N, C-alpha and C positions, 0 to 999 in steps of 0.2 A: 623464497629461501634458496640462496645458493649453496653450495656443496660443503663449504667453511663452515659454513651455520646448521648444514644438518649436522654433520659432524659433529658438533659442540652438543648438539642437543641430544647426541645417541650417548652421550659419556654416562649418564649415570645406571644406563642400562646395561652398559659396557662393563662398567666399573663393579657394578653388582655379580657380575659372571665371573669376575677374576676373585673377589671374594670365594663365593661360591666351590672355587677349583683349586684354591690357595692350599690346603692342607695336603691334599694328592700331589699338586704340585711340587712344593718343598717337603717333601715325606724323608726322601734321600737325602739331599742334603745336609741336613739338619743331625744327621747322624754322625757328620763328619767331626764333629768337634772341632768346628771351623774358631781360630784365636783373631784372625783379621781377616775384614775385606777391604779389595780394594776396585773402585770403580771407571772404567774408561768409557768415553764415546767422546761424538762430537755435537756440534749444534744442540739441539734440541734434548739429544741422550744425554751430553754431559750435565746439562744445567738441572735434568732431573735428578742426575748424583748429587749435583751441590746441592738443590732444595734438600734431599733425604738425608745425608750424611748425618748431621746432629742428630735427628730425630730418630737414626737407625744405630748409631753410637748408645742413646738413652734404651731404646727396648731391644736391642741384644746384648748389651753391656761389655760389647768388644770394639776393636779400634776399627773403625769405617772412613774413608778417605775416597773424595773424588779428584783425578786428575783428567787434564786432556791426554791422549795418544802420545803426542810427540814428549810430553816429559820423562816417557816410559822407556828405561835404559836399564842394561845389563847392571848397571853399577847401581841405578835407584834399588834393584831389586837382590841386593847383598844378603846373605847370610840365609838363615834356615826359612824355604817357606812352607813347607809341607801341610802348614795349619792357616796359608792364607789362602782366601777363595776369589780370584780375580777375576772379575766378571767385566763381560765389554759387553756395552749397551749401542743398542744400533736400530733404529725404527725400522730401517728397511732392510737391515740384517746383510749387509754385503759391503761395508764401509769399509776399504783397505787398509787405512790407519789404523782403524781398531781389531782389526784384524791382525795387521803386525804387531803391534803393542800386543797382544795375545799371546802370539809364538814368542815373544821375548821372555814373557811369562812363562810359559809351558814351559821353556828351558831352563828357567831357574827355579823349578819345581814347585810352584804354584798350582793351587786345584782348579780348574778354566771351567767358569760359568759363561752361558749368555741369556742375555734378555734382547731378543728382538719379538719386533711387533710381527711376525710371521712364524709358521713351522717350517720346516727343511730349510734355515737360513745358511749363506754362505758361512758366518760365521761359526756356526756348529757343528762343520768337519771336524774344529780342534778342543770342541766342549766337552768336560768330564760330565758337568752339569748344566742340560738343558733346560733354561725355566722361560720358556715364551711368555711374552705379553698377550694376553687374549684381548686385542685391540680391536679385532674385525676389521671390516674392510675401510681402508682412509686412504684414499687415493690422491686427495689432495697435497700439493706442494707443501703448504703451511701447515705442518701437523699441528692438531689442537688436541683431540682426543686421547691420541698415542703419549702426550705431556702425560696426562692426568692417570693412565694408563702405568705408565712406566713407574712413576712416583708411587702408585700404591703397590705395586709389584715389590717393590724394593723395600715397602715398610713392611708389607706382609712377611717377606722374608725374614727380617728382622727381628718381626714379632716372634717369627716360629722358631727361631734359633732362640732366642730370649727365654722361650718357655720351654726349650731343652736343655740350655745349662742353667736354669733356676734363677734366670734376672726376672723375669714376671712370672705369674702365673695363671690359669686355668680364665681366673674371673678378671683379672686386666685384659687380657686378650680380647675375652668376650666383648667388657665394656668398651674395648678400643672399636671393634668390628661396630657394634651398638653406634658408636658416635658417627662412625663414618655412614653407614647408612642412613644416619639422622641427614648427613648433610648430602647425600644423593635426594634424598626426600624433598630437601630446598632448594637444591641445584635450580630447578625450571622459573623459581620465583626472583632466585637472584639474578637468572639469563635475561627473565622480562624485563625488569628493572632495568640492569644495565643497556640492554638492548634500546628501550625506548630514551634511554639519555642520551644512546650515542647518536640515534638515528635524528634526534629532534635537533642536534649538532652537528650532523654531518658535514656541511659545506665549509662551516669555521674548521671544523676539524682536518680537514683534507686541505686545506689550504697550510696546512704547516708548514713553515721553512726546515726547520729544524726543530727534534724530539728528545728532551733527556728522560730520563725512566730513572729515579730514586726510589729507594727502597731500603729496611734496616736488615741488621744482618739476618734475623730469620726468615728474609725473604728474599734472599741475596737470589737463589737459581731461581723464582719466579720473577724478580725482577730484570736479570738477564734474559730469561725466555721472552718477558712481554715487548722488549725491547728489540728483541730478534724477527718476534711476528709483525711488528709494524716496519721494521724494516726491510724484510724479505715481502711483504707486500703492497706497500705505500710507496715505496725505493727512493727514500729520502733518508739524510742523517739522522740515525737512531742510535742512540748508548746509553747503554743502564748503568749505574753506580750504586755501590751500598753507600749510606747515606755519609759515612765518615771518609769515604773516599772523595764524594762529591765536594766536600767544603776544603779538602788540599788540592785546591787548585782548578778543579774544572769549573766552578762558578765564574770564574772569570769570563767565560764564553759565552754569558748569558745576557741577551740584552732583548731590544723589543721584537727580532723577529721568533725569538726561542719561545718553544713550549716547555715544561715541565711538568710531569705527574709525579706524586709521592703517594707509594705504598706507604700508608700508615696502621700498623697492628697494634699500637697504644705504647710500644718500648721504645720510640723515638721521644722523650720529651722536648727536642731541639725542633719539630716539625712547623709548628705555629712562629715562633720566630724566624724560621727558614724563609717561611713564605712573606713576613713583613719585611725582609732584609730585601728579597727577590724581586718584590711588588713595586720596587723603587725603579726597576729595567724590564720590566715585562708584566702584561696586563695575563698571560697565558698561563697559569698556574691552578694546578689540579691537583686535587687529592680525593684518593682512594682507599675506602675504609668498610668496616661492615656496618656501619650505624644507618639510619632511616633518614641520614639526610641528604635533601639533591638538589643542589641548585645547579647553577653557572659556573661553580669552583668545585663544587663536592661530589664525587661517584659514592654512595652509599649501597650497600648490597642489602642492606634491612634484616640479615639475618642472625640468627644465634648459633655460634656453632664453635663447638670446642676448641681453645687455641693451638692445640696440638696439630690439629687439621685444618687449619685454616687457608693454608694451601691449595687446597680442593674448591676454593673458590676465588680468591682474588685474582687470579691471572685472567677472568673472565671477562673483563671490561675493554682489556686489550686484545684479547683473539675476538671478540666482536669489534671492535674497530678495524683487526686487522681483514674482517670480514664485507666491511661496508664502507669505509672510507678507499679503500682502492677502486669501487664501482664509480665513486663520482669523479675521479681522476681516470676513468675509462679503463682501468685493470681488472680484469679477470686475477681472482685474490687465489682461485687454488691452480694454477699455473704457474709454472715460473720464466721467468724473462725467457730462458732457453730452454726448452724441455729436454735438451741433447747435453746439456751443461757439463754432466757427470763420466758421462761416455766420451765426450771429446777431451777431459783433463784424465781420464784413465783413474778417476779417485774410487770409483765401486767397483765391483762386479757387476752388477746390474743395475738400471737407469732408475732407481727408486729408492 
């Protein structure tokens, strides 16, 4: 078992710790009368915000949006921001671009929050609300456990804000937590099935020339993150697209060298027609869903979980591929290509 696989399998235990500490963690921020939440971060951190923003809107009853840090300008934050919670997300807690966006937001009157993957993070120095994500140790360059942990932290923040402003009641909160705990109980089974599927086909998958990951709107953040995990570990061209974006031009690049994965949560009725069309150009087509179907073109996790929280299962097979396929290619998936990259670029305060 390599380091990435170890961290993935630690996920249920760590998520339970986040649940256990959530009421205390969010006790103060829920008293602030928040009317809007803006999430910012890069890479995995941004993807967690994109994935959770719609569910956060539903649970909190307020406006929630995720943006890359470079989109945050003083003009973007015109008007009264006293009731806006601006959250900088950073796995390592030291991203300069996220920090700079937070400083702009602070100058424009926002309440500044942080969700870093470690305590006493560099970002915390400008924070009004420190909401550390209890990730536990994760030293691998390709983050997996931290992605799930950040998504859960964001969800629970929204749940407690919703409870405070009356959007949800205590029973709904309790039921949601029960549903999440149920996912934690089947996580290992989903992992084991996906691991077997990947390991059986690792030589074929590792030989991929280029990969596209395509998903529905409800799994867009997971789609982006799944593509990133494969790209940063396998070090080949990999891109992720929403289904509707894929059909607006991207399909033209598909040929016999292409590998395409479709995340199928049942909301996109055109998936099977797409497979039929693309099969004229490539045989390397795969569907990922929660069913019990597993064959050369289907990865089914064989779990029954709440539709609201499927995001805590869907990325698994891609994270597992990111842990297995690089080793076939002679690459250590836990180590970046250049461990000193961020220090050379001056893009982070600390090299993690």
